[in-house]
C-alpha positions in Angstrom: 55.3 29.2 -10.8 54.6 29.8 -7.1 51.0 28.7 -7.1 48.2 27.4 -9.2 47.1 29.6 -12.1 43.6 30.6 -12.9 42.0 29.4 -9.6 38.2 29.4 -9.8 37.7 28.2 -6.3 39.9 26.6 -3.7 38.9 23.0 -4.8 39.3 23.4 -8.5 42.3 24.3 -10.6 43.1 24.4 -14.3 46.6 25.4 -15.3 47.6 25.5 -19.0 51.2 25.0 -19.8 52.0 23.2 -16.6 54.4 20.8 -18.4 57.4 22.5 -20.0 59.2 21.5 -23.2 61.9 19.4 -21.4 59.4 17.5 -19.3 57.1 16.9 -22.2 59.9 15.4 -24.3 61.0 13.2 -21.4 57.4 11.9 -20.9 57.0 11.2 -24.6 60.3 9.3 -24.6 59.2 7.2 -21.6 55.8 6.5 -23.2 57.6 5.0 -26.2 58.9 2.2 -23.9 55.5 1.1 -22.7 53.3 -1.8 -23.8 49.8 -0.8 -22.7 47.1 -3.5 -22.1 43.8 -3.7 -23.7 41.9 -5.4 -21.0 38.6 -7.2 -21.0 36.0 -5.9 -18.6 35.3 -9.2 -16.8 37.3 -12.3 -16.0 38.2 -14.5 -18.9 38.2 -17.5 -16.6 34.6 -17.2 -15.3 31.3 -16.2 -16.9 30.5 -12.5 -16.7 28.0 -11.4 -13.9 24.4 -12.1 -14.6 23.0 -9.7 -17.2 26.5 -8.5 -18.3 28.3 -9.3 -21.6 32.1 -9.7 -21.9 33.7 -6.8 -23.7 37.0 -5.1 -24.4 37.6 -1.8 -22.7 37.2 1.2 -24.9 40.9 2.1 -25.0 44.3 0.7 -24.0 45.6 1.6 -20.5 48.6 1.5 -18.3 48.8 2.0 -14.5 51.6 3.2 -12.2 51.9 2.8 -8.5 49.1 0.3 -8.4 47.1 -1.4 -11.2 43.3 -1.6 -10.9 42.5 -4.5 -13.3 39.0 -4.1 -14.7 38.1 -7.7 -14.0 38.8 -7.2 -10.3 36.5 -4.2 -10.1 37.8 -0.7 -9.6 38.6 0.8 -6.2 35.2 1.8 -4.7 35.1 1.9 -0.9 33.6 0.7 1.2 32.4 -2.3 -0.8 35.5 -2.7 -3.0 38.6 -1.6 -1.2 40.5 -4.8 -0.7 42.3 -6.9 -3.3 41.6 -4.5 -6.2 44.7 -2.3 -6.2 47.7 -4.4 -7.2 51.2 -3.1 -6.7 52.6 -1.7 -10.0 55.7 0.1 -11.3 56.7 3.3 -9.7 56.3 6.7 -11.4 59.2 7.5 -13.8 61.3 10.4 -12.5 59.7 13.1 -14.7 56.2 12.2 -13.4 57.4 12.0 -9.8 58.8 15.5 -10.1 55.5 16.9 -11.4 53.5 15.0 -8.8 55.6 16.4 -6.0 54.8 20.0 -7.2 51.1 19.2 -7.3 51.1 17.6 -3.9 52.9 20.5 -2.3 50.5 23.0 -3.8 47.4 21.0 -2.9 48.5 20.8 0.7 49.2 24.6 0.7 46.2 25.9 -1.2 43.3 23.4 -0.9 41.1 23.6 2.2 42.6 21.2 4.8 39.2 19.4 5.2 39.4 18.2 1.6 42.9 16.6 1.9 43.1 13.4 3.9 45.9 13.3 6.5 47.9 10.6 4.6 46.9 11.8 1.1 49.6 11.4 -1.6 49.2 10.7 -5.3 50.3 7.1 -5.4 48.4 5.8 -8.3 48.3 6.9 -11.9 46.0 5.7 -14.7 47.5 6.4 -18.1 44.7 6.5 -20.7 45.3 6.5 -24.4 42.6 8.3 -26.4 42.3 7.9 -30.1 41.0 5.7 -32.9 41.0 1.9 -33.0 41.2 0.2 -36.4 38.2 -2.0 -37.2 37.6 -3.5 -40.6 40.1 -1.2 -42.3 38.6 2.0 -40.9 39.3 4.1 -37.8 36.6 4.2 -35.1 36.7 7.1 -32.6 37.4 5.7 -29.1 38.3 9.1 -27.5 35.7 9.5 -24.8 34.7 8.5 -21.3 31.2 8.3 -19.9 29.9 9.9 -16.8 31.5 8.6 -13.6 33.1 9.6 -10.3 36.5 8.8 -8.8 36.1 7.0 -5.5 39.7 7.4 -4.3 39.8 9.8 -1.3 41.1 13.3 -1.7 41.9 15.6 -4.6 42.5 14.1 -8.1 45.0 15.6 -10.5 45.4 15.0 -14.3 48.0 16.0 -16.8 47.1 16.0 -20.6 49.4 15.6 -23.6 48.3 15.9 -27.2 45.0 17.0 -28.6 42.7 19.0 -26.4 39.8 17.2 -24.7 36.3 18.5 -23.8 36.0 17.7 -20.1 32.6 18.2 -18.3 31.1 18.1 -14.9 27.5 17.1 -14.8 24.8 16.6 -12.2 23.7 13.1 -11.3 20.5 12.0 -13.1 20.4 15.2 -15.2 21.7 13.8 -18.5 20.0 16.5 -20.6 20.7 19.4 -18.3 23.6 21.8 -19.2 26.9 20.8 -17.7 27.9 22.5 -14.5 31.4 23.2 -16.0 33.0 22.6 -19.3 36.8 22.8 -19.5 38.9 22.2 -22.6 42.0 20.3 -21.4 44.9 21.6 -23.6 48.2 20.0 -24.4 50.5 20.0 -21.3 47.8 21.3 -19.0 47.1 20.4 -15.4 43.6 19.9 -13.8 43.1 19.3 -10.1 39.8 19.0 -8.3 38.6 17.9 -4.9 36.1 18.6 -2.2 32.5 17.4 -1.9 31.1 19.3 -5.0 33.6 18.3 -7.6 34.5 14.8 -6.2 31.2 13.6 -4.7 28.1 15.6 -5.9 29.0 15.8 -9.6 30.0 13.3 -12.2 32.6 14.0 -14.9 33.1 12.8 -18.4 35.3 13.3 -21.5 32.9 14.2 -24.2 35.3 14.4 -27.1 38.9 14.8 -28.1 39.9 17.0 -31.1 41.7 15.5 -34.1 43.1 18.7 -35.7 46.8 17.9 -35.6 46.9 14.4 -37.0 48.8 13.2 -34.0 50.0 9.6 -33.5 51.6 9.7 -30.0 53.8 7.0 -28.5 53.8 4.1 -27.8 53.1 2.2 -31.0 49.9 0.2 -30.3 48.7 -2.3 -32.8 45.4 -1.3 -34.3 45.2 2.0 -32.5 46.3 5.6 -33.2 46.7 7.7 -30.0 46.0 11.5 -30.3 45.8 12.3 -26.6 47.4 10.7 -23.5 46.0 11.6 -20.0 47.6 10.8 -16.7 45.1 10.7 -13.8 46.7 10.7 -10.4 44.8 9.6 -7.3 45.3 8.3 -3.8 44.7 4.8 -2.7 45.4 4.2 1.0 48.7 2.3 1.2 47.2 -0.5 3.2 44.8 -1.3 0.4 47.6 -1.8 -2.2 48.6 -5.5 -2.4 51.4 -7.3 -4.3 50.3 -9.6 -7.0 51.6 -12.7 -5.0 49.4 -11.8 -2.1 46.1 -11.5 -3.9 43.6 -14.3 -3.2 44.0 -17.3 -5.4 40.9 -16.5 -7.6 42.0 -12.9 -8.1 45.5 -14.1 -9.1 44.0 -16.5 -11.6 41.9 -13.6 -13.1 44.9 -11.3 -13.7 47.9 -13.7 -14.1 47.7 -13.6 -18.0 47.8 -9.8 -17.8 50.7 -9.8 -15.5 52.5 -12.3 -17.7 52.0 -10.0 -20.7 53.3 -7.1 -18.8 56.3 -9.1 -17.6 57.5 -9.5 -21.2 58.5 -5.9 -21.2 58.7 -4.9 -17.5 61.3 -6.1 -15.0 58.9 -5.1 -12.2 56.1 -7.4 -13.4 58.6 -10.1 -14.3 59.7 -10.1 -10.6 56.1 -10.0 -9.5 55.3 -13.0 -11.6 58.3 -14.9 -10.3 57.3 -14.2 -6.7 53.8 -15.4 -7.3 55.1 -18.6 -8.9 57.3 -19.2 -5.8 54.2 -18.7 -3.6 52.2 -21.3 -5.6 55.1 -23.8 -5.5 55.4 -23.4 -1.8 51.7 -23.7 -1.1 50.6 -27.0 0.6 48.8 -29.4 -1.7 
């Protein structure tokens, strides 16, 4: 395809069938090799913030490019831009190819004012939507509440599996009709940017179908995945920091997660070893 399909305006795109059969099979094969994390919202080494209760995130996740651990707080400039985006594994080849297509089209077709000069999609949140097993029964965990993405520039997402009901809503207007509802189908692409879609409106995943009885890879204990979504964003490169260069308290907060990742990832095994060398060399 030469350009985006079904363009509603220059800052919003929905393209069904963006991922072809070969790429879909390659992505599913790569997913089978992952060991996602089911993070806690706050540090397990310190009490939660006043008035907050410790809790497990709603779903397992994996990050590429840089990992925004929940306990460090997500990237929200200007108050949270440093020491929250930790260098992570690069995109696999199949996702890198798809991202290159998206980046090229965005630079060509989106208004220049909505695309930062150094914008490139260097971070990916892999969300696993499905049902968690609790007390012998499945509990639906396939939703995301209203929020906005603070990373600068357009955001792209690719969906695999069951379709999801994605909505844009106005801030503080919980009972008002959504500004836009879009069903995100299997293998589809969504891209949005500009002040309306990125800043003025919030977005949410209201529900995910369960019509096909899917159980997508990877195998996750106590969880059945029926949809996987890849959300690609841009974090300025100077804000991405290797694990070994995090402040000591932040390293303490996420070291157990990195150690868990290192059991199945050469990248994180190397990051853990580098951090151990830093600690050994530090003056006492």
